[in-house]
C-alpha positions, -999 to +999 in steps of 0.1 A: +046-756-508+037-723-494+035-692-518+047-660-500+039-629-521+067-609-509+068-591-542+029-582-537+004-595-560+000-575-592-036-570-592-054-549-615-090-545-618-098-497-622-106-464-611-109-439-616-107-428-640-120-428-640-133-465-674-167-518-737-179-531-771-163-564-783-153-577-749-149-614-749-162-632-717-135-652-703-104-634-715-085-607-696-066-607-662-068-588-630-078-553-628-085-527-598-113-504-604-098-473-624-107-446-644-122-412-646-153-394-640-165-376-672-193-358-652-189-320-658-208-308-627-187-308-594-206-326-565-233-303-548-230-275-574-264-258-576-277-262-611-303-241-632-333-257-647-331-276-678-345-248-700-314-227-693-284-254-691-248-243-686-216-256-672-203-240-639-181-208-648-151-197-628-126-213-608-130-246-588-105-268-570-102-298-546-073-306-524-081-334-499-065-362-480-082-397-475-082-428-452-099-459-460-106-495-446-112-525-467-144-543-464-156-577-474-139-612-473-102-597-465-074-604-441-085-592-406-054-571-404-058-556-439-048-521-439-049-495-467-024-464-473-037-429-473-045-410-502-050-374-516-068-358-546-058-323-560-081-309-588-083-276-606-112-269-630-122-237-650-153-226-669-145-199-694-183-197-701-212-217-697-204-239-730-166-246-722-149-258-693-112-276-686-099-293-658-069-314-647-066-336-614-046-362-597-063-386-577-050-415-555-071-447-553-068-473-525-079-511-526-074-541-510-084-571-530-101-604-523-090-637-532-051-631-530-041-643-495-060-673-489-073-704-504-054-734-526-047-730-563-027-752-588+010-752-588+027-754-622+065-764-630+075-742-659+078-763-691+060-794-673+025-781-663+006-789-631+026-806-602+004-802-573-014-774-554+000-743-533-015-725-505-017-685-508-001-667-479+011-633-477+017-604-451-013-581-452+006-550-462+019-567-495-018-566-508-021-527-506-027-515-541-025-479-548-035-463-581-026-428-592-043-411-619-036-381-640-068-367-657-070-339-682-102-330-700-122-302-717-159-301-717-181-283-745-217-279-739-239-282-768-275-270-769-293-288-795-322-270-810-324-253-776-340-283-759-315-312-757-281-300-740-253-324-741-218-322-730-187-334-752-157-344-731-123-355-748-103-369-719-068-380-715-060-405-687-025-418-676-025-440-645+004-457-626+006-470-590+021-495-566+013-529-554+029-534-520+051-503-526+066-514-556+057-504-593+069-534-608+058-569-604+069-605-619+036-621-636+031-651-658+025-637-692+018-662-722+035-692-700+067-669-690+077-648-660+078-611-672+083-579-652+059-555-659+044-524-643+007-538-637-008-505-627+004-485-659-016-476-687-025-445-708-062-441-724-081-417-744-118-412-738-144-394-759-174-389-735-208-376-740-229-365-709-265-362-712-283-343-682-315-362-672-326-339-645-316-306-632-335-287-601-323-268-573-324-301-552-314-326-577-291-336-606-287-367-626-267-373-656-258-403-679-222-405-697-209-428-723-183-428-748-155-448-765-124-454-746-091-470-759-054-474-749-028-448-762-005-480-766-004-517-760+019-534-737+030-567-726-001-593-727-024-568-748-036-584-779-063-559-792-070-524-790-106-519-802-125-489-787-146-501-757-177-484-743-176-466-712-208-458-692-214-438-661-245-427-643-249-401-615-277-387-595-272-367-564-297-349-538-289-319-522-308-321-489-295-288-476-269-261-488-245-282-469-252-316-474-252-337-505-261-374-510-251-393-544-250-425-561-228-431-588-228-466-606-208-472-638-195-498-663-158-491-667-130-504-687-098-515-675-069-528-698-037-531-680-004-547-695-012-580-678-047-581-695-051-600-730-084-583-733-101-555-715-118-561-684-156-549-678-158-535-643-192-529-627-188-501-600-210-485-575-199-454-553-224-441-526-214-409-510-224-383-485-209-349-488-209-322-459-196-285-466-182-276-429-179-239-445-171-220-475-137-236-480-138-270-461-157-301-467-158-337-458-170-367-476-178-404-469-180-429-495-186-466-500-172-482-529-172-515-547-162-530-578-159-563-597-155-574-634-183-589-652-167-606-681-142-626-659-155-658-641-124-662-619-109-636-592-079-634-575-047-655-583-056-686-603-025-704-602+012-701-595+043-712-619+074-723-602+103-711-622+135-731-614+142-753-586+168-744-560+203-762-554+190-783-528+164-798-550+137-784-529+115-752-531+112-731-563+136-702-571+109-680-580+069-682-578+052-664-603+012-659-601-013-658-628-041-634-620-078-629-632-103-605-621-103-583-590-131-577-564-126-551-539-148-527-517-137-500-492-152-471-471-133-439-475-134-407-455-121-375-471-114-342-458-105-313-478-103-278-491-127-265-522-152-285-540-159-321-533-150-345-565-159-381-574-137-405-592-149-440-599-128-469-582 
């Protein structure tokens, strides 16, 4: 029997935002890299040396469009939808800054359109195996994130600058163009919005290096759900971690690397997924208003041993006695990688995938 994922897999892995303490090693389900960036300094912003720390003041904004191509072991015809970002931030003074942003993140997961997995008959257990097969467009996942935060810079004893950023993250999205999917939850089919969740994050950012050419920081803090849904079993605060380093080769060219250990806790996840992500980027300012940015992004769960669809449950038999009325997948961790090109107005921004 062939499974046709016409309803599109409900993968979850988040990124951005951009986003772990008691994570149980083999629990959780799928996740797309999600979440927010808690960094307070826009990409390529000239910085004063550490003896005179301060957040950027005045207005900064980003409005960009993007296209991406999936890499790795994916269908040769894998395609990704386009995306856009819109961000507005304002620094009232060097100690206080507020920002709101809307981000679209595109991924094409591996392990969902090939291979053979167990086939279960609801109420009876395993009855055989099934081959995964779907049209490539059905695997396209687009996350849509709204992120709002304020940043406070505290200069401890005049020697240790630290930025505290209370953050709210609301995420939604589509899989194969649909917000809702039917998944196996606790042994039963359940309709859920697999990309929907709300989080609070209280991040602390410590600058590690600040010179006219280079900037580096480390961010960490607790993150937790606003409300629990579907398969969620616990809501303990988890530890978000993010590193950032950039090199401003010229006034127009910036190279950066952003590794992170994110948390994704979506409706189909019994427990939070811990996601290691890496974003390697190059940003070029065409002129005062325009920029182009190229990033290579990759992420995968570190506390989930299985990736992709791990089994399929057959719910009901057709009147003819052959074939299932409904095939419902059970999903675990997601691994995705892509190369993204952005073209936009204002200040380049970064959000973990």
